[in-house]
C-alpha positions in Angstrom: 42.6 -71.4 -55.0 44.7 -74.3 -55.1 46.3 -76.4 -57.8 46.2 -80.0 -57.2 47.8 -82.9 -58.9 45.6 -86.1 -58.0 47.0 -89.6 -57.5 46.7 -91.7 -60.8 43.7 -93.9 -60.8 42.3 -96.6 -62.9 38.9 -97.2 -64.2 38.3 -99.5 -61.0 36.8 -96.3 -59.6 37.9 -92.9 -58.0 37.1 -91.7 -54.6 38.5 -88.7 -53.0 38.2 -86.6 -49.8 39.6 -83.1 -49.3 39.5 -80.9 -46.4 39.3 -77.1 -47.3 40.9 -74.4 -45.7 40.2 -70.9 -46.0 43.2 -69.2 -47.9 42.7 -65.6 -45.6 42.9 -67.4 -42.2 44.5 -70.9 -42.9 41.6 -72.5 -41.0 39.1 -74.9 -41.9 36.3 -73.8 -43.7 32.8 -74.5 -42.8 31.0 -75.3 -46.1 27.4 -76.2 -44.3 24.8 -75.5 -46.9 26.9 -74.4 -49.6 26.8 -75.7 -53.2 30.0 -77.5 -54.2 30.2 -79.0 -58.1 33.4 -80.8 -59.3 33.8 -81.6 -63.0 36.3 -83.9 -64.9 37.0 -82.9 -68.4 39.6 -84.0 -71.4 41.6 -81.6 -72.9 40.0 -81.3 -76.1 36.2 -82.4 -74.7 33.5 -81.1 -72.5 32.6 -82.4 -68.9 33.0 -86.4 -68.7 32.0 -86.5 -65.1 30.0 -84.4 -62.7 29.5 -84.6 -59.0 27.7 -82.0 -56.9 26.5 -81.6 -53.5 23.0 -80.5 -55.3 22.7 -84.2 -56.5 24.2 -85.9 -53.4 27.0 -87.1 -55.5 29.6 -84.9 -53.2 29.2 -85.5 -49.7 30.2 -83.6 -46.7 31.4 -86.0 -43.8 32.4 -83.0 -41.7 31.6 -79.4 -42.3 35.1 -78.7 -43.8 35.7 -82.0 -45.9 34.0 -82.7 -49.3 34.0 -86.3 -50.7 33.1 -87.7 -54.0 33.1 -91.3 -55.6 33.1 -92.0 -59.1 32.1 -95.8 -59.6 33.9 -98.5 -61.8 31.1 -97.8 -64.8 31.6 -94.5 -64.6 35.5 -94.5 -64.7 35.3 -96.5 -67.7 33.8 -93.7 -69.8 37.1 -92.0 -69.5 40.2 -93.1 -71.9 42.9 -95.0 -70.3 46.5 -93.3 -70.5 44.9 -89.8 -70.3 45.1 -87.0 -68.2 42.2 -85.1 -67.6 41.3 -81.5 -65.8 39.6 -81.6 -62.6 37.5 -78.3 -61.4 35.7 -77.6 -58.2 33.5 -74.5 -57.7 32.1 -73.4 -54.5 28.8 -71.3 -54.5 28.1 -69.2 -51.7 25.5 -66.4 -51.2 27.8 -63.7 -52.9 28.6 -65.9 -55.7 30.7 -68.8 -57.3 34.5 -69.0 -56.6 37.0 -71.7 -57.8 38.1 -73.8 -55.1 40.7 -75.7 -56.8 42.0 -76.9 -60.2 44.0 -80.0 -60.8 44.9 -82.9 -63.1 43.8 -86.6 -62.8 45.8 -89.4 -64.7 43.9 -92.5 -65.6 46.2 -95.1 -66.0 45.7 -98.6 -67.7 44.9 -101.5 -65.4 41.2 -101.7 -65.2 40.1 -104.2 -62.5 37.1 -105.9 -63.3 
């Protein structure tokens, strides 16, 4: 599992692509056919934003890369000047495993 501090974003939207590496082999991990779920949550709240390969809101441009996009409308649901927790789970035939956790700061500066 990795701990990531994402670059701060605004309510203009958030798009991110991450290459996943196998921690045991240090080689790109083939995620083809596996489920990936990502959640953004406040410190005292439940999930605020959700993305998943099951719903098509997480895409895989390459077998080892996951990419998600949250629209400006989705990002406006979050409170500005707040840091959110981000978690990502990979589900394999042997069960779920945490890919990474992290933090995302939502800064002021809405672009409309």
